[in-house]
C-alpha positions in Angstrom: 0.0 0.0 0.0 1.2 3.5 -0.8 2.5 5.6 2.1 2.8 9.0 0.6 0.1 11.3 -0.5 1.5 11.5 -4.1 1.7 7.7 -4.3 -1.9 7.4 -3.2 -2.9 9.9 -5.9 -0.9 8.0 -8.5 -2.8 4.8 -7.7 -6.1 6.7 -8.3 -4.8 8.1 -11.6 -3.6 4.7 -12.7 -7.0 3.1 -12.0 -8.7 5.9 -13.9 -6.4 5.5 -16.9 -6.8 1.7 -16.9 -10.6 2.1 -17.0 -10.3 4.6 -19.8 -7.9 2.4 -21.8 -10.1 -0.6 -21.2 -13.0 1.3 -22.9 -10.9 2.1 -26.0 -9.6 -1.4 -26.3 -13.0 -3.0 -25.9 -14.5 -0.7 -28.5 -11.6 -1.6 -30.9 -12.2 -5.3 -30.4 -15.9 -4.9 -31.0 -15.4 -3.1 -34.2 -12.9 -5.8 -35.4 -15.5 -8.5 -34.6 -18.1 -6.6 -36.5 -15.7 -6.3 -39.5 -15.2 -10.1 -39.5 -18.9 -10.7 -39.3 -19.5 -8.4 -42.3 -16.7 -10.2 -44.1 -18.2 -13.6 -43.5 -21.8 -12.7 -44.5 -21.3 -10.4 -47.5 -19.9 -10.9 -51.0 -20.0 -7.2 -51.7 -16.5 -5.7 -51.7 -17.9 -2.1 -51.1 -19.7 -3.1 -47.9 -16.6 -4.9 -46.7 -14.4 -1.9 -47.6 -16.6 0.4 -45.5 -16.5 -1.9 -42.5 -12.7 -2.1 -43.0 -12.3 1.7 -43.1 -14.5 2.0 -40.0 -12.4 -0.6 -38.1 -9.1 1.1 -39.2 -10.4 4.5 -38.0 -11.2 3.1 -34.6 -7.9 1.3 -34.3 -6.0 4.4 -35.2 -8.1 6.4 -32.7 -7.1 3.9 -30.0 -3.5 4.6 -30.8 -4.1 8.3 -30.6 -5.6 7.9 -27.2 -2.5 5.9 -26.0 -4.3 2.7 -25.2 -2.3 0.6 -27.7 1.1 1.1 -29.3 1.6 2.2 -32.9 3.1 -1.1 -34.1 0.2 -3.0 -32.5 -2.2 -0.9 -34.6 -0.2 -1.5 -37.8 -0.2 -5.2 -37.1 -4.0 -5.3 -36.5 -4.8 -3.3 -39.6 -2.4 -5.4 -41.7 -4.2 -8.5 -40.7 -7.6 -7.0 -41.5 -6.3 -6.1 -45.0 -5.0 -9.6 -45.3 -8.4 -11.1 -44.7 -10.0 -8.6 -47.1 -7.4 -9.6 -49.8 -8.0 -13.3 -49.3 -11.7 -12.9 -49.9 -11.8 -10.3 -52.6 -8.3 -10.6 -54.1 -7.5 -6.9 -54.1 -6.4 -4.1 -51.9 -9.2 -1.6 -51.2 -6.9 1.4 -51.6 -6.1 0.4 -55.2 -9.7 0.1 -56.3 -10.9 2.6 -58.8 
């Protein structure tokens, strides 16, 4: 247990930050699961692309908030694109 006033305050701050980061990470995981659900049930590349961009936006937002590291974000987005490419055989950024 913390002995000093500053250490006690730091414990409270850490708990607050853990709760905030948990929210961001949970939201990120949920949007990734929604993307995979859309990917499974649709054969429309445009619909999957919109789900992919939404997931990528939330993942990047999570990095901005400091809940995950930049490389973790890059890895997750890369894996999402990999699944997209396996199903549709193209990269959504190169579509005309």
